[in-house]
C-alpha positions in Angstrom: 157.7 -14.5 302.3 155.4 -12.3 304.3 156.2 -8.6 304.3 158.2 -7.2 307.3 157.7 -3.6 308.5 160.0 -1.0 310.0 158.2 1.8 311.8 159.9 5.1 311.7 160.4 7.1 315.0 157.3 9.2 314.4 154.9 6.3 314.0 153.2 5.5 317.4 154.6 2.2 318.9 151.1 1.1 319.8 150.9 0.1 316.1 153.7 -2.4 316.6 152.2 -3.7 319.9 148.8 -4.2 318.2 150.1 -5.9 315.1 152.0 -8.4 317.4 148.9 -9.0 319.4 146.9 -9.8 316.2 149.6 -12.3 315.1 152.9 -13.2 316.8 154.3 -14.1 313.3 154.2 -10.5 312.1 157.7 -9.1 311.9 157.6 -5.4 312.9 160.4 -3.4 314.2 160.6 0.2 315.2 163.7 2.4 314.6 165.7 2.1 317.8 164.7 -1.6 318.5 167.3 -4.3 318.8 168.1 -5.4 315.2 166.8 -2.2 313.7 168.6 1.0 312.8 169.4 3.1 315.9 167.3 6.0 316.8 168.3 9.1 315.1 169.6 7.2 312.0 169.8 9.3 308.8 167.4 8.6 306.1 170.0 7.3 303.6 171.1 4.7 306.2 167.6 3.7 306.8 166.9 3.3 303.1 170.0 1.1 302.7 169.0 -1.0 305.9 165.5 -1.8 304.4 166.9 -2.7 301.1 169.5 -5.1 302.7 167.1 -6.6 305.3 163.9 -6.7 303.1 161.7 -4.5 305.3 159.0 -2.1 304.2 159.3 1.3 305.7 156.2 2.8 307.4 156.7 6.5 307.7 155.1 10.0 308.2 158.2 11.7 306.8 157.2 13.8 303.9 159.9 16.4 304.5 163.3 14.9 303.9 162.7 11.3 302.7 161.6 12.1 299.1 164.9 13.7 298.4 166.8 10.8 299.9 164.6 8.4 298.1 165.3 10.0 294.8 169.1 9.8 295.5 168.8 6.2 296.5 167.0 5.2 293.3 169.4 7.3 291.2 172.4 5.4 292.5 170.8 2.2 291.2 169.5 1.0 294.5 166.0 -0.3 295.4 163.8 -0.8 298.4 161.2 -3.5 299.1 158.5 -1.0 299.9 157.4 2.2 301.5 154.1 3.3 303.1 153.7 6.9 303.5 151.0 7.5 306.1 149.0 10.6 306.8 149.8 12.0 310.2 146.0 12.0 311.0 145.4 8.3 310.4 144.2 6.6 313.5 146.3 4.0 315.2 143.5 1.4 314.8 143.1 2.1 311.1 146.8 2.0 310.4 147.1 -1.3 312.3 144.2 -2.8 310.4 145.6 -1.8 307.0 149.1 -3.1 307.8 147.6 -6.3 309.2 145.4 -6.8 306.1 148.4 -6.3 303.8 150.5 -8.8 305.8 147.6 -11.3 306.0 146.9 -11.2 302.2 150.5 -11.2 301.1 152.5 -14.4 300.3 155.2 -15.3 297.9 152.8 -17.8 296.4 150.7 -15.0 294.8 150.5 -14.8 290.9 151.9 -11.5 289.9 151.2 -9.9 286.6 153.8 -7.4 285.3 152.7 -5.5 282.3 155.8 -4.2 280.5 157.8 -6.9 282.2 159.8 -7.6 279.1 160.9 -4.2 278.7 163.9 -2.4 280.1 162.5 -1.3 283.4 159.9 -4.0 283.8 162.5 -6.7 283.5 164.2 -5.3 286.6 160.9 -5.4 288.4 160.4 -9.0 287.4 163.9 -9.8 288.6 163.3 -8.2 292.0 160.1 -10.2 292.5 161.9 -13.4 291.7 164.9 -12.5 293.9 162.4 -12.1 296.8 161.0 -15.6 296.3 158.0 -14.9 294.1 157.6 -18.0 292.0 154.7 -17.1 289.8 155.4 -13.9 287.8 153.6 -13.6 284.5 154.8 -11.3 281.8 152.3 -10.9 279.0 153.7 -10.3 275.5 152.2 -7.5 273.4 151.9 -9.9 270.4 149.5 -12.0 272.6 147.6 -9.2 274.4 147.1 -5.7 273.0 146.5 -3.9 276.3 144.9 -0.8 274.7 142.0 -3.1 273.6 139.5 -3.8 276.4 138.7 -7.2 275.2 142.5 -8.2 275.3 142.7 -6.9 278.8 139.7 -9.0 279.8 141.2 -12.0 278.1 144.5 -11.4 279.9 142.8 -11.4 283.3 140.9 -14.6 282.4 144.0 -16.3 281.2 146.5 -15.1 283.8 144.1 -15.0 286.9 146.6 -12.7 288.7 146.4 -11.9 292.4 148.6 -8.8 292.0 148.9 -6.5 288.9 
């Protein structure tokens, strides 16, 4: 599944219009749009919404969001993704970067998760699989000693990952 983006209230809506001009298939909502959280929604609500609806939040909010994100994760929750953007990034560059991310992403990618058999890594693997990723590769330390450069090279040759 292609990524879907939710733009916070401070991201210029020209980004949304330009993305949709580039490809009508791109799902990009802004806070306040129909089907998205209402304008003025609190950060905790937005985090729950993106988790439940599988959207990546695109935000400039460096003030209150980190605190709410920490609380969200501490309560055992997750989010599909978050792009913290610099306030000085141009609309064209932001649009281009989001478009390239969207264009190059697919559930068909081969994902390599180092540490995927461990406590935290197993949750990462599970979340990828829940989101439709069919090809998640978890190397075992008995097969690949990742502190050795030759083993790392061999892992890349063997696994041929798209994402690490």
